[in-house]
C-alpha positions as CSV (number, residue, x, y, z in Angstrom):
1,M,-7.6,11.0,1.1
2,A,-4.3,10.6,-0.5
3,G,-4.2,9.9,-4.2
4,H,-3.0,6.5,-3.6
5,S,-6.4,5.4,-2.2
6,K,-8.2,7.3,-4.6
7,F,-6.6,5.5,-7.6
8,K,-7.1,2.2,-5.9
9,N,-11.0,2.9,-5.7
10,I,-11.1,4.1,-9.3
11,M,-9.4,1.0,-10.6
12,H,-11.8,-1.2,-8.6
13,R,-14.6,0.4,-10.2
14,K,-13.1,-0.4,-13.6
15,G,-13.1,-4.1,-12.8
16,A,-10.5,-6.8,-14.0
17,Q,-11.2,-8.0,-10.3
18,D,-10.5,-11.7,-10.7
19,K,-7.2,-10.9,-12.2
20,K,-6.2,-8.3,-9.6
21,R,-7.6,-10.4,-6.8
22,S,-5.3,-13.3,-7.7
23,A,-2.3,-11.2,-7.8
24,M,-3.4,-9.7,-4.5
25,F,-3.2,-12.9,-2.7
26,S,0.1,-13.8,-4.2
27,K,1.7,-10.3,-2.9
28,L,-0.2,-10.8,0.4
29,S,1.3,-14.3,1.0
30,R,4.9,-13.1,-0.3
31,E,4.7,-10.4,2.4
32,I,3.6,-12.9,5.2
33,T,6.3,-15.4,4.4
34,V,9.0,-12.9,4.4
35,A,7.7,-11.3,7.7
36,A,7.5,-14.5,9.3
37,K,11.0,-15.4,7.8
38,M,12.3,-12.2,9.3
39,G,10.9,-12.7,12.9
40,L,9.1,-15.3,15.0
41,P,6.4,-17.4,13.1
42,D,3.7,-16.0,15.6
43,P,1.8,-12.8,14.7
44,E,1.1,-12.1,18.3
45,M,5.0,-11.8,18.6
46,N,6.1,-10.3,15.2
47,A,4.8,-7.1,14.4
48,R,5.3,-7.0,10.7
49,L,3.7,-10.4,10.3
50,R,0.6,-9.4,12.3
51,A,0.3,-6.4,9.7
52,A,0.7,-8.7,6.8
53,V,-1.8,-11.2,8.3
54,L,-4.5,-8.4,9.2
55,A,-4.1,-6.9,5.4
56,A,-4.5,-10.5,4.1
57,K,-7.8,-11.0,6.4
58,A,-9.0,-7.6,5.1
59,Q,-8.9,-8.9,1.6
60,S,-10.6,-11.8,2.7
61,M,-7.8,-14.2,2.2
62,P,-8.7,-17.9,3.6
63,K,-7.0,-18.8,6.8
64,D,-5.7,-21.7,5.4
65,N,-3.8,-19.7,2.3
66,I,-2.5,-17.5,5.3
67,Q,-1.1,-20.3,7.6
68,R,0.5,-22.0,4.6
69,S,2.4,-18.6,3.8
70,I,3.6,-18.6,7.5
71,D,4.6,-22.1,7.4
72,K,6.7,-21.7,4.1
73,A,8.9,-19.6,5.8
74,S,10.4,-22.5,7.9
75,G,10.3,-24.7,5.0
76,S,13.7,-25.9,3.1
77,D,12.1,-24.7,0.1
78,A,11.4,-21.2,1.0
79,E,12.4,-18.5,-1.6
80,N,14.7,-16.0,-0.7
81,Y,13.3,-12.4,-1.4
82,E,14.9,-9.2,-1.2
83,E,13.3,-5.8,-0.3
84,I,14.0,-3.2,-2.6
85,R,12.7,0.4,-3.1
86,Y,12.8,2.3,-6.2
87,E,12.2,6.2,-6.6
88,G,11.3,7.9,-9.4
89,F,8.8,10.6,-11.0
90,G,5.8,10.4,-13.2
91,P,3.9,12.6,-15.4
92,G,3.5,16.5,-13.9
93,G,6.3,16.0,-11.6
94,V,4.7,13.3,-9.5
95,A,7.1,11.6,-7.1
96,I,6.6,7.9,-6.8
97,I,8.1,5.1,-4.3
98,V,7.9,1.7,-5.4
99,E,8.5,-1.1,-2.9
100,A,9.2,-4.8,-4.1
101,L,10.0,-8.0,-2.8
102,S,12.2,-10.1,-5.5
103,D,14.2,-13.1,-5.9
104,N,15.9,-11.7,-8.9
105,R,17.0,-7.9,-8.4
106,N,17.9,-7.6,-12.4
107,R,14.4,-8.7,-13.5
108,T,12.6,-6.4,-11.0
109,A,14.9,-3.3,-11.6
110,T,14.3,-3.9,-15.7
111,N,10.7,-4.2,-15.4
112,V,10.3,-1.3,-12.8
113,R,12.5,1.0,-15.3
114,T,10.4,-0.1,-18.2
115,A,7.0,0.7,-16.6
116,F,8.4,4.2,-15.9
117,S,10.0,4.8,-19.3
118,K,6.8,3.6,-21.3
119,N,4.4,5.5,-19.4
120,G,5.9,9.2,-19.1
121,G,8.1,8.9,-16.1
122,N,11.8,8.0,-15.1
123,L,13.4,6.1,-12.7
124,G,15.5,8.1,-10.2
125,A,18.4,7.5,-7.9
126,S,18.1,5.9,-4.2
127,G,16.9,9.0,-1.8
128,S,16.0,11.1,-4.8
129,V,12.2,11.4,-3.8
130,S,12.0,9.7,-0.6
131,H,12.8,13.0,1.2
132,G,9.6,14.3,0.3
133,F,7.7,11.6,2.3
134,E,7.4,10.6,5.7
135,R,7.7,6.9,6.7
136,M,4.6,6.3,9.0
137,G,2.0,3.6,10.2
138,L,-1.2,3.8,8.1
139,I,-4.7,2.3,9.3
140,E,-7.5,2.3,6.6
141,Y,-11.2,2.1,7.2
142,G,-14.1,2.0,4.8
143,A,-16.8,4.4,4.9
144,A,-19.2,1.9,7.1
145,A,-16.7,2.6,10.0
146,G,-18.3,6.0,10.7
147,D,-18.5,9.6,10.0
148,A,-15.6,11.9,10.0
149,D,-16.3,13.0,13.4
150,K,-16.6,9.3,14.8
151,V,-13.2,8.3,13.2
152,L,-11.2,11.5,14.0
153,E,-12.4,11.2,17.7
154,A,-11.3,7.7,18.1
155,A,-8.1,8.4,16.3
156,I,-7.5,11.0,18.6
157,E,-8.4,9.0,22.0
158,A,-6.2,6.2,20.3
159,G,-3.1,8.3,19.9
160,A,-2.9,8.8,16.2
161,D,-1.1,11.9,14.3
162,D,-3.2,12.6,11.4
163,V,-6.8,11.6,9.9
164,E,-7.7,11.9,6.5
165,S,-11.5,11.3,5.6
166,D,-13.6,11.3,2.2
167,E,-17.0,9.7,1.1
168,E,-14.8,6.5,0.4
169,G,-13.2,5.9,3.8
170,H,-10.7,7.0,6.4
171,E,-7.0,7.0,6.5
172,I,-5.4,7.1,10.2
173,W,-1.6,7.8,10.3
174,T,0.6,7.2,13.4
175,S,4.2,7.1,14.0
176,V,5.7,3.5,13.0
177,D,6.4,2.6,16.9
178,S,2.7,3.3,17.7
179,L,1.4,1.5,14.7
180,H,0.1,-1.7,16.4
181,E,-0.8,-0.3,19.7
182,V,-3.3,2.6,17.9
183,A,-4.5,0.0,15.6
184,K,-5.5,-2.1,18.8
185,S,-7.2,0.8,20.1
186,L,-9.1,1.6,17.2
187,E,-10.1,-1.7,16.7
188,G,-12.0,-1.5,20.1
189,A,-13.9,1.5,18.7
190,L,-14.5,1.0,15.2
191,G,-14.0,-2.9,14.5
192,E,-11.6,-4.4,12.2
193,A,-9.4,-2.3,9.9
194,E,-9.4,-2.8,6.2
195,A,-5.5,-2.5,6.3
196,V,-2.9,-2.0,8.7
197,K,0.7,-1.2,7.3
198,L,3.8,0.9,7.0
199,G,3.3,3.5,4.3
200,W,4.8,6.7,2.9
201,K,3.1,9.9,3.6
202,P,3.9,12.9,1.3
203,G,4.5,16.2,2.7
204,T,2.9,18.1,-0.1
205,E,0.9,16.8,-3.0
206,V,0.8,17.4,-6.6
207,E,-2.4,18.2,-8.5
208,V,-2.6,16.3,-11.6
209,R,-5.2,16.8,-14.5
210,G,-5.8,15.8,-18.1
211,D,-3.3,13.8,-20.0
212,D,-1.0,13.7,-17.4
213,A,-3.7,12.1,-15.0
214,A,-4.4,9.2,-17.6
215,T,-0.7,8.4,-18.3
216,L,0.1,8.7,-14.3
217,M,-3.0,5.9,-14.1
218,K,-1.3,3.8,-16.5
219,L,2.0,4.1,-15.1
220,I,0.8,3.2,-11.8
221,D,-1.3,0.1,-13.0
222,A,1.7,-1.3,-15.0
223,L,3.9,-0.9,-11.8
224,E,1.1,-2.6,-9.6
225,D,0.6,-5.2,-12.1
226,D,4.1,-6.5,-11.8
227,D,4.4,-9.6,-9.8
228,D,7.5,-8.1,-7.5
229,V,6.0,-4.9,-7.0
230,Q,4.0,-4.8,-3.4
231,T,3.1,-1.4,-3.2
232,V,3.5,2.0,-5.1
233,W,3.1,5.2,-3.2
234,G,2.7,8.8,-4.7
235,N,2.4,12.3,-3.8
236,Y,-0.2,12.7,-6.5
237,N,-3.9,14.2,-5.9
238,V,-6.2,13.6,-8.9
239,P,-9.6,15.7,-8.5
240,D,-12.7,13.6,-8.3
241,E,-13.8,15.0,-11.7
242,E,-10.8,13.8,-13.3
243,L,-11.0,10.5,-11.8
244,E,-14.6,10.0,-13.2
245,K,-13.3,10.7,-16.7
246,L,-11.1,7.9,-16.5
247,A,-13.7,5.3,-15.1
């Protein structure tokens, strides 16, 4: 699987769950509100909202919280969030894409730039690294969904483009246009996914070890801890033995 997911799993093992859970709910809520505001407030008629609701359900976000986030989109007090993408480089020449939803562009830019500069990286210009990634749909399943062969067979049947499996779970990549069609088909074969979203798939990965790996983890942690940052994508691959050292 891509380094992004491995990093997520190692961070989960490191703990700080309550803090991360609260921050995660806040970010999920923001994405739901923005998605509902940009289209119809009905997940069945709004592909982005459906993906956001599925992601929230996968993280056990209460139904009331989800509905409140949808309702907030039509309220007079709804914040105006702007979608911003930052691109930069981390330790070891790793390419990183940061996606944010912000109501204050200057604050977010300052925070993201600071996170990069304090953790061995530097912020680049728009387009400086995204050319090395492909914008695709991503469907994630845990290991309990089945073994690699079962998931691969289901993914092929559903029309997916690529599958990456390891002991932690499965990442199924699709074209952006077919994301929800493939997700619906997979749900029949494998059950509800842990996540259905748009992602950035790297064309090639950079292996990162030692001090660079430790600093990279700190950089991504600092970025993901920022309230405005929704997702962080990278083309890194930290070998399992390096992850164990950092656990």
